[in-house]
All heavy atoms as TSV, in Angstrom:
chain	resi	resn	atom	element	x	y	z
A	1	MET	N	N	-245.429	55.226	-32.085
A	1	MET	CA	C	-244.923	56.223	-31.162
A	1	MET	C	C	-246.094	56.855	-30.432
A	1	MET	O	O	-247.087	57.217	-31.035
A	1	MET	CB	C	-244.145	57.290	-31.918
A	1	MET	CG	C	-243.700	58.393	-31.047
A	1	MET	SD	S	-242.825	59.620	-32.024
A	1	MET	CE	C	-242.491	60.768	-30.764
A	2	LEU	N	N	-245.981	56.973	-29.124
A	2	LEU	CA	C	-247.027	57.562	-28.319
A	2	LEU	C	C	-246.387	58.501	-27.296
A	2	LEU	O	O	-245.383	58.150	-26.679
A	2	LEU	CB	C	-247.802	56.457	-27.602
A	2	LEU	CG	C	-249.134	56.871	-27.005
A	2	LEU	CD1	C	-250.120	55.730	-27.153
A	2	LEU	CD2	C	-249.025	57.267	-25.579
A	3	VAL	N	N	-246.949	59.681	-27.169
A	3	VAL	CA	C	-246.487	60.648	-26.172
A	3	VAL	C	C	-247.697	61.042	-25.340
A	3	VAL	O	O	-248.734	61.416	-25.879
A	3	VAL	CB	C	-245.880	61.902	-26.846
A	3	VAL	CG1	C	-245.473	62.916	-25.799
A	3	VAL	CG2	C	-244.703	61.523	-27.722
A	4	LEU	N	N	-247.582	60.942	-24.023
A	4	LEU	CA	C	-248.658	61.278	-23.106
A	4	LEU	C	C	-248.220	62.445	-22.232
A	4	LEU	O	O	-247.123	62.431	-21.673
A	4	LEU	CB	C	-248.986	60.062	-22.231
A	4	LEU	CG	C	-250.089	60.219	-21.206
A	4	LEU	CD1	C	-251.434	60.399	-21.909
A	4	LEU	CD2	C	-250.140	58.994	-20.302
A	5	ARG	N	N	-249.076	63.448	-22.144
A	5	ARG	CA	C	-248.774	64.617	-21.323
A	5	ARG	C	C	-249.933	64.802	-20.343
A	5	ARG	O	O	-251.092	64.782	-20.749
A	5	ARG	CB	C	-248.625	65.828	-22.227
A	5	ARG	CG	C	-247.960	67.006	-21.604
A	5	ARG	CD	C	-247.633	68.103	-22.608
A	5	ARG	NE	N	-248.372	68.004	-23.852
A	5	ARG	CZ	C	-247.829	68.124	-25.060
A	5	ARG	NH1	N	-246.552	68.347	-25.199
A	5	ARG	NH2	N	-248.570	68.036	-26.145
A	6	GLY	N	N	-249.611	64.940	-19.058
A	6	GLY	CA	C	-250.641	65.132	-18.045
A	6	GLY	C	C	-250.441	66.438	-17.303
A	6	GLY	O	O	-249.329	66.762	-16.881
A	7	TYR	N	N	-251.522	67.199	-17.167
A	7	TYR	CA	C	-251.514	68.452	-16.414
A	7	TYR	C	C	-252.316	68.216	-15.139
A	7	TYR	O	O	-253.456	67.758	-15.198
A	7	TYR	CB	C	-252.153	69.574	-17.230
A	7	TYR	CG	C	-251.430	69.860	-18.520
A	7	TYR	CD1	C	-251.774	69.207	-19.693
A	7	TYR	CD2	C	-250.377	70.773	-18.550
A	7	TYR	CE1	C	-251.111	69.462	-20.876
A	7	TYR	CE2	C	-249.700	71.029	-19.741
A	7	TYR	CZ	C	-250.074	70.375	-20.888
A	7	TYR	OH	O	-249.404	70.620	-22.058
A	8	VAL	N	N	-251.727	68.517	-13.997
A	8	VAL	CA	C	-252.344	68.239	-12.704
A	8	VAL	C	C	-252.541	69.550	-11.951
A	8	VAL	O	O	-251.577	70.282	-11.711
A	8	VAL	CB	C	-251.447	67.292	-11.868
A	8	VAL	CG1	C	-252.078	66.994	-10.522
A	8	VAL	CG2	C	-251.152	66.014	-12.633
A	9	THR	N	N	-253.785	69.857	-11.570
A	9	THR	CA	C	-254.054	71.039	-10.765
A	9	THR	C	C	-253.491	70.795	-9.366
A	9	THR	O	O	-253.783	69.761	-8.747
A	9	THR	CB	C	-255.571	71.294	-10.663
A	9	THR	OG1	O	-256.089	71.464	-11.974
A	9	THR	CG2	C	-255.850	72.541	-9.841
A	10	CYS	N	N	-252.672	71.722	-8.870
A	10	CYS	CA	C	-252.061	71.515	-7.559
A	10	CYS	C	C	-251.551	72.833	-6.972
A	10	CYS	O	O	-251.511	73.856	-7.644
A	10	CYS	CB	C	-250.920	70.515	-7.665
A	10	CYS	SG	S	-249.614	71.001	-8.799
A	11	THR	N	N	-251.172	72.745	-5.725
A	11	THR	CA	C	-250.576	73.884	-5.036
A	11	THR	C	C	-249.063	73.873	-5.269
A	11	THR	O	O	-248.505	72.882	-5.750
A	11	THR	CB	C	-250.859	73.813	-3.525
A	11	THR	OG1	O	-250.328	72.581	-3.021
A	11	THR	CG2	C	-252.359	73.866	-3.247
A	12	ASP	N	N	-248.408	74.972	-4.884
A	12	ASP	CA	C	-246.962	75.089	-5.098
A	12	ASP	C	C	-246.161	74.014	-4.371
A	12	ASP	O	O	-245.088	73.623	-4.829
A	12	ASP	CB	C	-246.460	76.459	-4.636
A	12	ASP	CG	C	-246.946	77.578	-5.536
A	12	ASP	OD1	O	-247.359	77.291	-6.685
A	12	ASP	OD2	O	-246.919	78.740	-5.092
A	13	ASP	N	N	-246.662	73.516	-3.238
A	13	ASP	CA	C	-245.889	72.559	-2.451
A	13	ASP	C	C	-246.149	71.099	-2.834
A	13	ASP	O	O	-245.513	70.197	-2.317
A	13	ASP	CB	C	-246.127	72.763	-0.959
A	13	ASP	CG	C	-247.578	72.585	-0.560
A	13	ASP	OD1	O	-248.467	72.693	-1.425
A	13	ASP	OD2	O	-247.827	72.353	0.638
A	14	PHE	N	N	-247.051	70.850	-3.771
A	14	PHE	CA	C	-247.323	69.481	-4.214
A	14	PHE	C	C	-246.293	69.096	-5.270
A	14	PHE	O	O	-246.086	69.819	-6.239
A	14	PHE	CB	C	-248.736	69.376	-4.802
A	14	PHE	CG	C	-249.112	67.978	-5.202
A	14	PHE	CD1	C	-249.444	67.035	-4.242
A	14	PHE	CD2	C	-249.117	67.600	-6.533
A	14	PHE	CE1	C	-249.783	65.742	-4.600
A	14	PHE	CE2	C	-249.456	66.309	-6.911
A	14	PHE	CZ	C	-249.792	65.379	-5.935
A	15	THR	N	N	-245.650	67.954	-5.085
A	15	THR	CA	C	-244.579	67.550	-5.999
A	15	THR	C	C	-244.761	66.150	-6.577
A	15	THR	O	O	-243.833	65.611	-7.176
A	15	THR	CB	C	-243.211	67.615	-5.289
A	15	THR	OG1	O	-243.236	66.730	-4.164
A	15	THR	CG2	C	-242.886	69.030	-4.839
A	16	ASP	N	N	-245.937	65.557	-6.430
A	16	ASP	CA	C	-246.130	64.192	-6.914
A	16	ASP	C	C	-246.988	64.123	-8.174
A	16	ASP	O	O	-247.771	63.195	-8.368
A	16	ASP	CB	C	-246.728	63.310	-5.819
A	16	ASP	CG	C	-246.575	61.831	-6.121
A	16	ASP	OD1	O	-245.635	61.462	-6.854
A	16	ASP	OD2	O	-247.408	61.037	-5.641
A	17	GLN	N	N	-246.821	65.086	-9.068
A	17	GLN	CA	C	-247.548	65.062	-10.334
A	17	GLN	C	C	-247.318	63.756	-11.100
A	17	GLN	O	O	-248.270	63.194	-11.642
A	17	GLN	CB	C	-247.173	66.268	-11.213
A	17	GLN	CG	C	-247.592	67.597	-10.664
A	17	GLN	CD	C	-246.607	68.193	-9.674
A	17	GLN	OE1	O	-245.600	67.590	-9.333
A	17	GLN	NE2	N	-246.884	69.389	-9.211
A	18	PRO	N	N	-246.085	63.236	-11.149
A	18	PRO	CA	C	-245.883	61.966	-11.862
A	18	PRO	C	C	-246.727	60.827	-11.275
A	18	PRO	O	O	-247.238	59.984	-12.008
A	18	PRO	CB	C	-244.389	61.687	-11.694
A	18	PRO	CG	C	-243.790	63.049	-11.536
A	18	PRO	CD	C	-244.799	63.820	-10.719
A	19	GLY	N	N	-246.898	60.808	-9.969
A	19	GLY	CA	C	-247.712	59.775	-9.339
A	19	GLY	C	C	-249.167	59.857	-9.755
A	19	GLY	O	O	-249.839	58.838	-9.928
A	20	VAL	N	N	-249.662	61.069	-9.941
A	20	VAL	CA	C	-251.044	61.263	-10.371
A	20	VAL	C	C	-251.227	60.749	-11.801
A	20	VAL	O	O	-252.215	60.090	-12.119
A	20	VAL	CB	C	-251.441	62.756	-10.272
A	20	VAL	CG1	C	-252.822	62.988	-10.854
A	20	VAL	CG2	C	-251.377	63.239	-8.822
A	21	VAL	N	N	-250.267	61.013	-12.659
A	21	VAL	CA	C	-250.371	60.636	-14.069
A	21	VAL	C	C	-250.051	59.147	-14.276
A	21	VAL	O	O	-250.342	58.588	-15.332
A	21	VAL	CB	C	-249.474	61.552	-14.939
A	21	VAL	CG1	C	-249.575	61.209	-16.411
A	21	VAL	CG2	C	-249.870	63.012	-14.728
A	22	ASP	N	N	-249.516	58.477	-13.269
A	22	ASP	CA	C	-249.221	57.045	-13.376
A	22	ASP	C	C	-250.449	56.233	-13.790
A	22	ASP	O	O	-250.330	55.269	-14.552
A	22	ASP	CB	C	-248.698	56.484	-12.044
A	22	ASP	CG	C	-247.222	56.732	-11.845
A	22	ASP	OD1	O	-246.542	57.124	-12.812
A	22	ASP	OD2	O	-246.755	56.540	-10.702
A	23	GLY	N	N	-251.614	56.604	-13.300
A	23	GLY	CA	C	-252.836	55.864	-13.646
A	23	GLY	C	C	-253.088	55.865	-15.142
A	23	GLY	O	O	-253.472	54.843	-15.723
A	24	ALA	N	N	-252.876	56.998	-15.782
A	24	ALA	CA	C	-253.068	57.084	-17.234
A	24	ALA	C	C	-252.023	56.239	-17.956
A	24	ALA	O	O	-252.336	55.548	-18.927
A	24	ALA	CB	C	-252.997	58.539	-17.692
A	25	SER	N	N	-250.794	56.276	-17.487
A	25	SER	CA	C	-249.735	55.460	-18.095
A	25	SER	C	C	-250.052	53.980	-17.960
A	25	SER	O	O	-249.866	53.202	-18.898
A	25	SER	CB	C	-248.388	55.746	-17.430
A	25	SER	OG	O	-247.868	56.963	-17.876
A	26	ASP	N	N	-250.544	53.598	-16.794
A	26	ASP	CA	C	-250.906	52.195	-16.569
A	26	ASP	C	C	-252.022	51.764	-17.520
A	26	ASP	O	O	-251.997	50.659	-18.061
A	26	ASP	CB	C	-251.337	51.969	-15.121
A	26	ASP	CG	C	-250.201	52.153	-14.129
A	26	ASP	OD1	O	-249.023	52.163	-14.548
A	26	ASP	OD2	O	-250.501	52.288	-12.922
A	27	LEU	N	N	-253.007	52.630	-17.727
A	27	LEU	CA	C	-254.113	52.313	-18.629
A	27	LEU	C	C	-253.626	52.153	-20.068
A	27	LEU	O	O	-254.009	51.204	-20.758
A	27	LEU	CB	C	-255.194	53.397	-18.558
A	27	LEU	CG	C	-256.383	53.183	-19.497
A	27	LEU	CD1	C	-257.145	51.913	-19.136
A	27	LEU	CD2	C	-257.301	54.391	-19.456
A	28	VAL	N	N	-252.757	53.044	-20.514
A	28	VAL	CA	C	-252.204	52.951	-21.871
A	28	VAL	C	C	-251.460	51.622	-22.033
A	28	VAL	O	O	-251.628	50.921	-23.031
A	28	VAL	CB	C	-251.270	54.148	-22.178
A	28	VAL	CG1	C	-250.452	53.907	-23.426
A	28	VAL	CG2	C	-252.071	55.424	-22.300
A	29	ALA	N	N	-250.665	51.250	-21.039
A	29	ALA	CA	C	-249.913	49.999	-21.102
A	29	ALA	C	C	-250.852	48.800	-21.122
A	29	ALA	O	O	-250.618	47.825	-21.852
A	29	ALA	CB	C	-248.956	49.906	-19.920
A	30	GLU	N	N	-251.934	48.862	-20.348
A	30	GLU	CA	C	-252.887	47.750	-20.301
A	30	GLU	C	C	-253.646	47.609	-21.621
A	30	GLU	O	O	-253.845	46.507	-22.122
A	30	GLU	CB	C	-253.874	47.975	-19.160
A	30	GLU	CG	C	-254.813	46.819	-18.925
A	30	GLU	CD	C	-255.690	47.041	-17.723
A	30	GLU	OE1	O	-255.226	47.598	-16.716
A	30	GLU	OE2	O	-256.877	46.651	-17.804
A	31	VAL	N	N	-254.061	48.715	-22.200
A	31	VAL	CA	C	-254.849	48.684	-23.425
A	31	VAL	C	C	-254.002	48.304	-24.644
A	31	VAL	O	O	-254.408	47.489	-25.460
A	31	VAL	CB	C	-255.546	50.046	-23.667
A	31	VAL	CG1	C	-256.178	50.113	-25.048
A	31	VAL	CG2	C	-256.593	50.303	-22.588
A	32	PHE	N	N	-252.814	48.895	-24.761
A	32	PHE	CA	C	-252.000	48.699	-25.961
A	32	PHE	C	C	-250.878	47.680	-25.805
A	32	PHE	O	O	-250.199	47.360	-26.777
A	32	PHE	CB	C	-251.417	50.035	-26.424
A	32	PHE	CG	C	-252.452	51.014	-26.886
A	32	PHE	CD1	C	-252.802	52.097	-26.098
A	32	PHE	CD2	C	-253.082	50.855	-28.104
A	32	PHE	CE1	C	-253.760	53.004	-26.511
A	32	PHE	CE2	C	-254.043	51.747	-28.535
A	32	PHE	CZ	C	-254.385	52.826	-27.738
A	33	GLY	N	N	-250.623	47.203	-24.620
A	33	GLY	CA	C	-249.544	46.234	-24.406
A	33	GLY	C	C	-248.199	46.820	-24.769
A	33	GLY	O	O	-247.936	48.001	-24.547
A	34	ALA	N	N	-247.343	46.003	-25.371
A	34	ALA	CA	C	-245.991	46.450	-25.736
A	34	ALA	C	C	-246.029	47.615	-26.722
A	34	ALA	O	O	-245.143	48.470	-26.715
A	34	ALA	CB	C	-245.192	45.295	-26.331
A	35	ARG	N	N	-247.070	47.673	-27.543
A	35	ARG	CA	C	-247.180	48.779	-28.506
A	35	ARG	C	C	-247.525	50.090	-27.813
A	35	ARG	O	O	-247.478	51.142	-28.423
A	35	ARG	CB	C	-248.219	48.444	-29.562
A	35	ARG	CG	C	-247.802	47.258	-30.416
A	35	ARG	CD	C	-248.797	46.939	-31.468
A	35	ARG	NE	N	-248.758	47.996	-32.461
A	35	ARG	CZ	C	-249.643	48.138	-33.427
A	35	ARG	NH1	N	-250.642	47.296	-33.526
A	35	ARG	NH2	N	-249.549	49.122	-34.291
A	36	GLY	N	N	-247.875	50.028	-26.544
A	36	GLY	CA	C	-248.243	51.225	-25.800
A	36	GLY	C	C	-247.100	51.874	-25.045
A	36	GLY	O	O	-247.304	52.790	-24.254
A	37	GLU	N	N	-245.863	51.406	-25.303
A	37	GLU	CA	C	-244.716	52.057	-24.661
A	37	GLU	C	C	-244.709	53.510	-25.079
A	37	GLU	O	O	-244.926	53.837	-26.246
A	37	GLU	CB	C	-243.419	51.378	-25.073
A	37	GLU	CG	C	-243.281	49.993	-24.505
A	37	GLU	CD	C	-241.962	49.343	-24.880
A	37	GLU	OE1	O	-241.074	50.041	-25.416
A	37	GLU	OE2	O	-241.836	48.144	-24.636
A	38	HIS	N	N	-244.479	54.404	-24.119
A	38	HIS	CA	C	-244.627	55.823	-24.430
A	38	HIS	C	C	-243.700	56.705	-23.603
A	38	HIS	O	O	-243.193	56.299	-22.570
A	38	HIS	CB	C	-246.075	56.254	-24.195
A	38	HIS	CG	C	-246.545	56.041	-22.786
A	38	HIS	ND1	N	-246.970	54.817	-22.333
A	38	HIS	CD2	C	-246.657	56.892	-21.742
A	38	HIS	CE1	C	-247.322	54.917	-21.063
A	38	HIS	NE2	N	-247.133	56.175	-20.676
A	39	ALA	N	N	-243.518	57.908	-24.106
A	39	ALA	CA	C	-242.843	58.961	-23.355
A	39	ALA	C	C	-243.929	59.699	-22.585
A	39	ALA	O	O	-245.077	59.767	-23.027
A	39	ALA	CB	C	-242.141	59.912	-24.306
A	40	ARG	N	N	-243.587	60.244	-21.427
A	40	ARG	CA	C	-244.609	60.879	-20.616
A	40	ARG	C	C	-244.055	62.115	-19.917
A	40	ARG	O	O	-242.909	62.143	-19.489
A	40	ARG	CB	C	-245.106	59.901	-19.565
A	40	ARG	CG	C	-246.238	60.494	-18.747
A	40	ARG	CD	C	-246.617	59.591	-17.642
A	40	ARG	NE	N	-245.644	59.751	-16.564
A	40	ARG	CZ	C	-245.717	59.138	-15.420
A	40	ARG	NH1	N	-246.675	58.294	-15.198
A	40	ARG	NH2	N	-244.824	59.340	-14.488
A	41	THR	N	N	-244.919	63.101	-19.784
A	41	THR	CA	C	-244.594	64.315	-19.044
A	41	THR	C	C	-245.728	64.578	-18.060
A	41	THR	O	O	-246.897	64.400	-18.396
A	41	THR	CB	C	-244.481	65.516	-20.008
A	41	THR	OG1	O	-243.506	65.238	-20.993
A	41	THR	CG2	C	-244.087	66.774	-19.266
A	42	ALA	N	N	-245.388	64.993	-16.855
A	42	ALA	CA	C	-246.386	65.373	-15.851
A	42	ALA	C	C	-246.076	66.800	-15.403
A	42	ALA	O	O	-244.963	67.091	-14.964
A	42	ALA	CB	C	-246.347	64.417	-14.666
A	43	ILE	N	N	-247.061	67.682	-15.532
A	43	ILE	CA	C	-246.854	69.101	-15.278
A	43	ILE	C	C	-247.868	69.587	-14.250
A	43	ILE	O	O	-249.062	69.301	-14.361
A	43	ILE	CB	C	-247.029	69.905	-16.583
A	43	ILE	CG1	C	-246.058	69.390	-17.646
A	43	ILE	CG2	C	-246.850	71.398	-16.342
A	43	ILE	CD1	C	-246.390	69.826	-19.045
A	44	GLY	N	N	-247.413	70.336	-13.259
A	44	GLY	CA	C	-248.303	70.923	-12.266
A	44	GLY	C	C	-248.752	72.306	-12.712
A	44	GLY	O	O	-247.946	73.099	-13.202
A	45	VAL	N	N	-250.057	72.583	-12.560
A	45	VAL	CA	C	-250.615	73.884	-12.949
A	45	VAL	C	C	-251.556	74.378	-11.850
A	45	VAL	O	O	-252.046	73.600	-11.042
A	45	VAL	CB	C	-251.382	73.796	-14.294
A	45	VAL	CG1	C	-250.453	73.417	-15.428
A	45	VAL	CG2	C	-252.531	72.816	-14.213
A	46	ARG	N	N	-251.793	75.679	-11.810
A	46	ARG	CA	C	-252.689	76.258	-10.796
A	46	ARG	C	C	-254.153	75.981	-11.077
A	46	ARG	O	O	-254.939	75.802	-10.154
A	46	ARG	CB	C	-252.481	77.762	-10.723
A	46	ARG	CG	C	-251.181	78.134	-10.117
A	46	ARG	CD	C	-251.434	79.254	-9.148
A	46	ARG	NE	N	-250.165	79.637	-8.573
A	46	ARG	CZ	C	-249.925	79.529	-7.295
A	46	ARG	NH1	N	-250.841	79.095	-6.487
A	46	ARG	NH2	N	-248.761	79.891	-6.817
A	47	ALA	N	N	-254.549	75.986	-12.343
A	47	ALA	CA	C	-255.960	75.775	-12.684
A	47	ALA	C	C	-256.072	75.194	-14.083
A	47	ALA	O	O	-255.205	75.403	-14.926
A	47	ALA	CB	C	-256.712	77.101	-12.621
A	48	LEU	N	N	-257.151	74.450	-14.287
A	48	LEU	CA	C	-257.469	73.888	-15.595
A	48	LEU	C	C	-258.889	74.309	-15.976
A	48	LEU	O	O	-259.687	74.657	-15.103
A	48	LEU	CB	C	-257.379	72.357	-15.552
A	48	LEU	CG	C	-255.965	71.788	-15.446
A	48	LEU	CD1	C	-256.008	70.303	-15.120
A	48	LEU	CD2	C	-255.197	72.016	-16.741
A	49	PRO	N	N	-259.230	74.275	-17.256
A	49	PRO	CA	C	-260.574	74.644	-17.681
A	49	PRO	C	C	-261.644	73.827	-16.964
A	49	PRO	O	O	-261.447	72.639	-16.682
A	49	PRO	CB	C	-260.577	74.322	-19.185
A	49	PRO	CG	C	-259.132	74.371	-19.583
A	49	PRO	CD	C	-258.377	73.888	-18.382
A	50	ARG	N	N	-262.766	74.474	-16.682
A	50	ARG	CA	C	-263.933	73.843	-16.052
A	50	ARG	C	C	-263.651	73.245	-14.687
A	50	ARG	O	O	-264.382	72.382	-14.200
A	50	ARG	CB	C	-264.539	72.794	-16.963
A	50	ARG	CG	C	-265.039	73.382	-18.260
A	50	ARG	CD	C	-265.735	72.345	-19.082
A	50	ARG	NE	N	-266.234	72.985	-20.300
A	50	ARG	CZ	C	-266.975	72.373	-21.185
A	50	ARG	NH1	N	-267.322	71.123	-21.007
A	50	ARG	NH2	N	-267.382	73.013	-22.252
A	51	GLY	N	N	-262.554	73.647	-14.064
A	51	GLY	CA	C	-262.240	73.158	-12.725
A	51	GLY	C	C	-261.749	71.717	-12.670
A	51	GLY	O	O	-261.746	71.108	-11.604
A	52	PHE	N	N	-261.340	71.167	-13.808
A	52	PHE	CA	C	-260.856	69.790	-13.819
A	52	PHE	C	C	-259.614	69.645	-12.956
A	52	PHE	O	O	-258.802	70.562	-12.839
A	52	PHE	CB	C	-260.514	69.336	-15.244
A	52	PHE	CG	C	-261.712	69.150	-16.134
A	52	PHE	CD1	C	-261.679	69.569	-17.446
A	52	PHE	CD2	C	-262.866	68.564	-15.679
A	52	PHE	CE1	C	-262.760	69.400	-18.287
A	52	PHE	CE2	C	-263.964	68.381	-16.492
A	52	PHE	CZ	C	-263.918	68.802	-17.804
A	53	ALA	N	N	-259.438	68.471	-12.372
A	53	ALA	CA	C	-258.259	68.191	-11.550
A	53	ALA	C	C	-257.077	67.744	-12.421
A	53	ALA	O	O	-255.927	68.064	-12.118
A	53	ALA	CB	C	-258.577	67.112	-10.527
A	54	VAL	N	N	-257.366	66.996	-13.492
A	54	VAL	CA	C	-256.315	66.462	-14.367
A	54	VAL	C	C	-256.765	66.585	-15.819
A	54	VAL	O	O	-257.931	66.338	-16.136
A	54	VAL	CB	C	-256.026	64.980	-14.053
A	54	VAL	CG1	C	-254.986	64.403	-15.008
A	54	VAL	CG2	C	-255.572	64.805	-12.615
A	55	GLU	N	N	-255.835	66.959	-16.671
A	55	GLU	CA	C	-256.096	66.983	-18.110
A	55	GLU	C	C	-255.005	66.167	-18.793
A	55	GLU	O	O	-253.825	66.312	-18.475
A	55	GLU	CB	C	-256.066	68.417	-18.635
A	55	GLU	CG	C	-256.307	68.531	-20.117
A	55	GLU	CD	C	-256.334	69.971	-20.588
A	55	GLU	OE1	O	-256.859	70.838	-19.876
A	55	GLU	OE2	O	-255.807	70.219	-21.689
A	56	LEU	N	N	-255.408	65.306	-19.710
A	56	LEU	CA	C	-254.455	64.473	-20.442
A	56	LEU	C	C	-254.479	64.841	-21.913
A	56	LEU	O	O	-255.524	65.173	-22.461
A	56	LEU	CB	C	-254.809	62.991	-20.294
A	56	LEU	CG	C	-254.786	62.462	-18.876
A	56	LEU	CD1	C	-255.359	61.056	-18.847
A	56	LEU	CD2	C	-253.386	62.486	-18.309
A	57	ASP	N	N	-253.321	64.731	-22.515
A	57	ASP	CA	C	-253.162	65.039	-23.930
A	57	ASP	C	C	-252.235	63.967	-24.479
A	57	ASP	O	O	-251.242	63.628	-23.848
A	57	ASP	CB	C	-252.610	66.460	-23.946
A	57	ASP	CG	C	-251.755	66.877	-25.077
A	57	ASP	OD1	O	-251.081	66.073	-25.687
A	57	ASP	OD2	O	-251.753	68.086	-25.338
A	58	ALA	N	N	-252.602	63.359	-25.583
A	58	ALA	CA	C	-251.799	62.286	-26.157
A	58	ALA	C	C	-251.577	62.528	-27.642
A	58	ALA	O	O	-252.469	63.023	-28.340
A	58	ALA	CB	C	-252.467	60.936	-25.950
A	59	MET	N	N	-250.398	62.198	-28.094
A	59	MET	CA	C	-250.081	62.218	-29.512
A	59	MET	C	C	-249.654	60.809	-29.884
A	59	MET	O	O	-248.835	60.200	-29.180
A	59	MET	CB	C	-248.930	63.184	-29.806
A	59	MET	CG	C	-249.303	64.622	-29.691
A	59	MET	SD	S	-248.015	65.724	-30.277
A	59	MET	CE	C	-246.680	65.349	-29.161
A	60	LEU	N	N	-250.221	60.283	-30.958
A	60	LEU	CA	C	-249.825	58.965	-31.401
A	60	LEU	C	C	-249.824	58.875	-32.911
A	60	LEU	O	O	-250.514	59.615	-33.584
A	60	LEU	CB	C	-250.731	57.885	-30.807
A	60	LEU	CG	C	-252.223	58.088	-30.964
A	60	LEU	CD1	C	-252.847	56.833	-31.505
A	60	LEU	CD2	C	-252.787	58.420	-29.591
A	61	ARG	N	N	-249.009	57.991	-33.371
A	61	ARG	CA	C	-248.917	57.765	-34.806
A	61	ARG	C	C	-249.741	56.525	-35.134
A	61	ARG	O	O	-249.568	55.471	-34.529
A	61	ARG	CB	C	-247.468	57.557	-35.211
A	61	ARG	CG	C	-247.310	57.344	-36.699
A	61	ARG	CD	C	-245.875	57.281	-37.114
A	61	ARG	NE	N	-245.133	56.312	-36.324
A	61	ARG	CZ	C	-243.823	56.176	-36.393
A	61	ARG	NH1	N	-243.120	56.945	-37.148
A	61	ARG	NH2	N	-243.214	55.264	-35.658
A	62	VAL	N	N	-250.612	56.661	-36.107
A	62	VAL	CA	C	-251.470	55.555	-36.514
A	62	VAL	C	C	-250.993	55.060	-37.872
A	62	VAL	O	O	-250.758	55.855	-38.782
A	62	VAL	CB	C	-252.949	56.032	-36.608
A	62	VAL	CG1	C	-253.830	54.882	-37.069
A	62	VAL	CG2	C	-253.400	56.597	-35.280
A	63	ARG	N	N	-250.852	53.772	-37.997
A	63	ARG	CA	C	-250.411	53.178	-39.270
A	63	ARG	C	C	-251.549	52.472	-39.927
A	63	ARG	O	O	-252.396	51.914	-39.360
A	63	ARG	CB	C	-249.290	52.187	-39.046
A	63	ARG	CG	C	-248.060	52.851	-38.528
A	63	ARG	CD	C	-246.990	51.823	-38.449
A	63	ARG	NE	N	-246.040	52.227	-37.431
A	63	ARG	CZ	C	-244.920	51.609	-37.201
A	63	ARG	NH1	N	-244.610	50.537	-37.891
A	63	ARG	NH2	N	-244.102	52.020	-36.291
């Protein structure tokens, strides 16, 4: 099980947060293949620590 959450710094009128986080989803799928199927959330925020544009957070179960 894998859950990916992406926080995207943006203005109020920006609505393509999922498109920004697509790159991370694509990377997870490429690295893990079928085992990398995951749930994903993309959230827009006004600011992130250290001025980052995107922050990713993942939870996974390791066997």
